[in-house]
C-alpha positions in Angstrom: 25.0 5.6 6.0 21.9 3.0 5.6 21.9 0.8 3.0 17.9 1.3 2.1 16.2 4.4 2.2 12.7 2.5 3.0 11.7 -1.0 4.2 7.9 -1.9 3.5 6.0 -4.2 5.4 2.6 -6.1 4.3 0.5 -8.4 2.7 2.5 -9.9 -0.2 -0.2 -9.8 -3.1 -0.2 -11.0 -6.5 -3.4 -9.1 -8.8 -5.0 -10.5 -11.4 -6.8 -8.2 -12.6 -9.9 -8.8 -15.0 -12.1 -6.6 -16.9 -15.7 -7.5 -17.0 -18.4 -5.5 -18.4 -21.7 -4.3 -16.3 -23.8 -7.1 -17.0 -20.6 -9.8 -16.1 -20.2 -8.2 -12.8 -24.3 -8.4 -12.5 -24.4 -11.8 -12.5 -21.5 -12.1 -9.6 -24.0 -10.2 -7.1 -21.3 -8.2 -5.6 -21.4 -5.1 -3.5 -19.6 -2.6 -6.3 -16.1 -1.4 -4.9 -15.8 -3.5 -2.4 -13.0 -5.7 -0.8 -13.8 -9.2 0.7 -11.6 -11.3 1.9 -12.3 -14.8 0.7 -10.6 -18.4 0.8 -9.0 -20.0 -2.0 -12.2 -22.4 -3.2 -14.4 -19.1 -3.9 -11.5 -17.2 -5.4 -11.2 -19.7 -7.9 -15.3 -20.1 -8.3 -15.2 -16.3 -9.1 -12.1 -16.6 -11.7 -13.2 -19.6 -13.2 -16.6 -17.4 -14.8 -13.7 -15.4 -16.4 -11.8 -18.5 -18.1 -11.9 -16.8 -21.1 -10.1 -14.3 -20.6 -6.3 -14.9 -18.9 -5.8 -12.6 -15.6 -3.0 -9.9 -16.1 -0.6 -10.8 -13.1 0.9 -7.9 -11.6 3.0 -8.0 -8.1 2.1 -6.0 -5.6 -0.4 -5.8 -2.0 -0.9 -1.9 -1.0 2.6 -0.9 0.5 4.3 -3.4 -1.8 2.9 -1.0 -4.8 4.5 1.7 -3.0 7.0 0.1 -2.3 7.8 -0.5 -6.1 6.6 2.7 -7.0 9.7 4.4 -4.6 12.3 2.2 -6.1 11.3 3.4 -9.9 11.8 6.8 -8.8 15.3 5.5 -8.1 15.0 4.7 -4.3 16.7 1.8 -2.3 13.8 -0.4 -0.9 13.3 -3.4 0.8 10.3 -5.5 1.4 9.3 -8.0 4.1 6.1 -10.3 3.3 5.2 -13.7 2.9 4.7 -16.1 -0.9 4.2 -19.4 -1.3 6.6 -21.6 -3.6 4.1 -21.9 -6.2 4.0 -20.0 -9.6 2.4 -16.8 -8.0 5.0 -16.9 -5.4 7.8 -17.2 -7.9 6.5 -14.7 -10.3 6.5 -12.4 -6.9 9.6 -12.7 -5.7 11.1 -12.3 -9.6 9.3 -9.3 -10.5 11.0 -7.4 -6.9 14.0 -9.0 -7.8 14.0 -7.0 -11.6 13.0 -4.1 -9.6 16.2 -4.4 -7.5 13.8 -4.7 -4.5 15.5 -5.8 -1.1 13.4 -9.4 0.4 14.4 -11.4 3.0 13.1 -15.0 3.5 9.8 -14.7 1.8 9.1 -18.6 1.1 7.0 -20.7 3.0 7.3 -24.0 1.6 3.8 -26.3 1.0 1.4 -23.2 1.2 -0.4 -20.5 -1.4 1.0 -17.1 -2.1 -1.5 -14.2 -1.4 -3.5 -13.4 -4.4 -6.4 -10.4 -5.3 -8.7 -11.1 -7.6 -9.6 -7.4 -9.3 -12.4 -6.7 -11.1 -12.7 -4.0 -12.8 -15.5 -2.3 -14.6 -16.1 0.4 -17.0 -17.1 3.1 -14.4 -13.1 2.3 -13.3 -14.3 1.0 -10.0 -13.0 -2.1 -9.1 -14.0 -4.7 -6.8 -11.7 -7.3 -5.1 -12.0 -10.8 -3.7 -8.6 -11.4 -2.2 -7.5 -14.8 -0.9 -4.7 -14.0 1.7 -3.1 -17.3 2.1 0.5 -17.3 2.9 0.7 -13.3 3.3 -1.5 -13.5 6.5 1.1 -15.8 8.1 3.7 -12.8 8.5 4.4 -12.8 11.8 7.0 -11.0 14.7 9.7 -14.5 13.6 9.6 -13.9 10.4 10.7 -9.8 11.1 12.7 -10.9 13.7 14.7 -12.8 10.8 14.8 -10.2 8.0 15.4 -7.6 10.8 18.7 -6.4 9.0 16.2 -5.1 6.4 14.9 -2.8 8.8 17.9 -2.2 11.2 19.4 -0.8 7.5 16.6 1.4 6.4 16.2 4.7 7.2 12.1 4.5 7.3 9.5 1.7 7.9 6.5 1.6 5.7 4.3 -0.8 7.3 0.5 -1.6 5.7 -2.4 -1.2 8.0 -4.0 -4.4 6.9 -1.3 -6.1 8.5 -3.4 -5.7 11.9 -6.8 -7.6 10.5 -4.2 -10.6 10.5 -4.6 -11.7 14.3 -2.0 -12.7 16.3 0.4 -12.8 13.7 0.3 -9.7 12.0 -0.1 -7.6 15.0 2.8 -9.6 16.5 4.6 -8.4 13.3 3.9 -4.5 13.6 4.7 -4.8 17.3 8.1 -6.7 16.5 9.0 -4.2 13.4 8.4 -1.1 15.5 10.7 -2.2 18.0 13.2 -3.0 16.0 12.8 -0.1 14.1 13.0 2.3 17.1 16.4 0.5 18.4 18.1 1.3 15.5 17.0 4.9 14.5 14.9 4.3 11.3 11.5 6.2 11.2 8.3 4.7 11.0 5.5 5.3 8.8 1.7 3.4 8.9 -0.8 4.0 6.4 -4.1 3.0 7.3 -5.3 0.8 4.7 -8.9 1.2 5.1 -11.7 2.3 7.2 -12.9 -0.6 9.0 -8.8 -1.2 10.4 -10.0 1.6 12.7 -13.2 0.8 13.5 -12.4 -3.2 14.1 -8.5 -3.3 15.2 -8.2 1.0 16.1 -6.7 -0.4 19.9 -4.2 -1.9 17.6 -3.3 0.7 15.6 -3.7 3.7 17.9 -0.9 2.0 19.8 1.2 1.5 16.9 0.5 5.4 16.0 2.4 6.5 19.1 5.5 5.2 17.8 4.5 6.2 14.5 6.5 10.0 12.6 4.3 9.5 9.4 0.5 8.9 9.3 -1.1 8.1 5.7 -4.9 8.2 5.6 -7.5 8.7 3.2 -10.6 10.9 3.7 -12.5 8.2 5.1 -9.8 6.4 7.2 -8.8 10.1 8.3 -12.6 10.5 9.3 -13.0 7.3 11.3 -8.9 7.6 12.3 -10.1 11.2 14.0 -13.5 10.9 14.7 -14.4 13.5 12.2 -17.2 14.9 10.1 -14.9 16.2 7.2 -11.4 15.7 5.5 -10.0 19.0 6.7 -11.6 18.4 10.3 -10.0 15.1 9.8 -6.4 16.6 9.1 -6.6 18.8 12.3 -7.0 16.5 14.7 -4.6 14.0 13.7 -2.0 16.4 14.7 -2.5 15.0 18.9 -1.9 11.3 17.2 1.1 11.6 15.1 3.7 14.6 14.9 3.4 14.0 10.7 0.4 12.9 8.4 -1.0 12.8 4.8 -4.6 12.8 4.1 -5.8 12.3 0.6 -8.8 13.5 -0.8 -9.6 12.5 -4.0 -10.5 15.2 -6.7 -10.0 17.6 -3.1 -6.1 17.1 -3.6 -4.0 16.1 -0.5 -3.2 17.7 3.4 0.6 17.5 4.3 1.8 17.8 7.8 5.5 17.6 7.6 7.9 18.9 10.1 5.5 21.4 11.6 4.0 23.0 8.5 0.9 22.2 6.8 0.1 22.1 3.1 -2.7 21.6 0.5 -1.9 20.5 -2.5 -4.4 20.2 -5.4 -5.2 17.3 -7.3 -4.3 16.8 -11.5 -8.0 16.5 -12.7 -8.1 13.2 -15.2 -10.6 10.7 -16.6 -10.0 7.8 -14.2 -10.0 4.0 -16.3 -9.0 2.3 -12.9 -8.8 3.7 -9.1 -6.1 1.0 -8.3 -3.2 1.6 -6.4 -3.5 6.0 -6.1 -2.7 5.8 -2.5 -0.3 3.3 -3.0 1.8 5.1 -5.4 0.9 8.8 -3.5 2.7 6.6 -0.4 5.7 5.8 -2.3 6.4 8.9 -4.3 6.2 10.9 -1.2 8.1 8.8 0.6 10.9 9.3 -2.2 10.5 12.8 -1.9 11.3 13.4 1.8 14.1 11.1 2.1 15.8 12.5 -1.2 15.5 16.3 0.5 12.9 17.3 -1.5 10.0 19.8 0.2 7.1 18.2 1.0 4.6 20.0 -0.8 6.9 19.5 -3.8 6.8 16.0 -2.9 3.0 15.8 -3.0 2.6 17.9 -5.9 4.8 15.0 -7.5 3.2 12.4 -5.7 -0.2 13.5 -6.9 0.7 14.1 -10.4 1.9 10.5 -10.3 -1.4 8.7 -8.9 -3.5 10.8 -11.3 -1.2 8.5 -14.0 -2.2 5.4 -12.4 -5.7 5.5 -12.1 -5.8 6.5 -15.4 -4.5 3.3 -16.5 -5.4 -0.6 -15.7 -3.6 -1.3 -12.7 -1.0 0.2 -9.8 2.1 0.4 -11.5 3.9 3.1 -13.9 5.3 0.8 -16.6 7.6 3.5 -18.4 8.5 7.2 -17.6 7.9 7.5 -13.7 11.1 9.0 -13.2 11.0 11.6 -15.7 7.1 12.4 -14.3 8.3 12.8 -11.0 11.3 15.0 -12.1 8.6 17.1 -14.2 6.4 18.4 -11.4 8.5 18.0 -8.0 10.2 20.9 -9.2 
């Protein structure tokens, strides 16, 4: 019996949430809904424009959010990522410890913790300027050091953004998959963003050869499968991975699990902040399939929790996640 149901691995990021008016956003000159990597100085310049409102801090990163959701539902989870020895790094460690998520040895002395300034406009869109900081330093040597977390987990869940972290991130993925395969741990990967396919597809597709479950949204699926729409992409993805999930916003989700296919409708809502819907879906779905819940039921409950996430600000449900899960997993 393994100690953990799930070990996540990704960019450890502290989200800094700022709600902005359309006028304030226009002054920035940013393209709405984009995520761009920036250096520390540029991010501080952006934050300084909103100095009157202290940003709300929430620990996450894409797979970090999924692991948090998984733990909130009652799953035993662990996480591998790097943070710095600054206020954000200590905040990250504290939050994950409070959530009973097992951490390896994440602190790197003298380096800044990764942070993402998330500007939320009145249309519920979020525009992100992310400084990866020490999160981008996660490499094969860190994974080797914390290998017990993978060995003692039923599933390993890898963040696609790691492929964009150069040799360090790519070595982390290779080493993690090697350890997982040697220890009977199943592997799941989330694509993270379509540019991962376009720019780092060679590394992603190599990893998918050893992957048991692939998560992607509609645009990522079309890129990965070279398809025109979500349904075509979903069908083509069976050539790459045995199990997959394609989330398609209001159109619901397409699931292939254990040889069976399902389409699960979305729950309609008025979104307030689109941050973290896919992260919550992945964490909730993985919780379901690691706890004996049929895949279609797990996806239905995951869709409901994802809907609840986007009707609030921030990627985390702070109250009632387990009760909502139980009501919809049937």
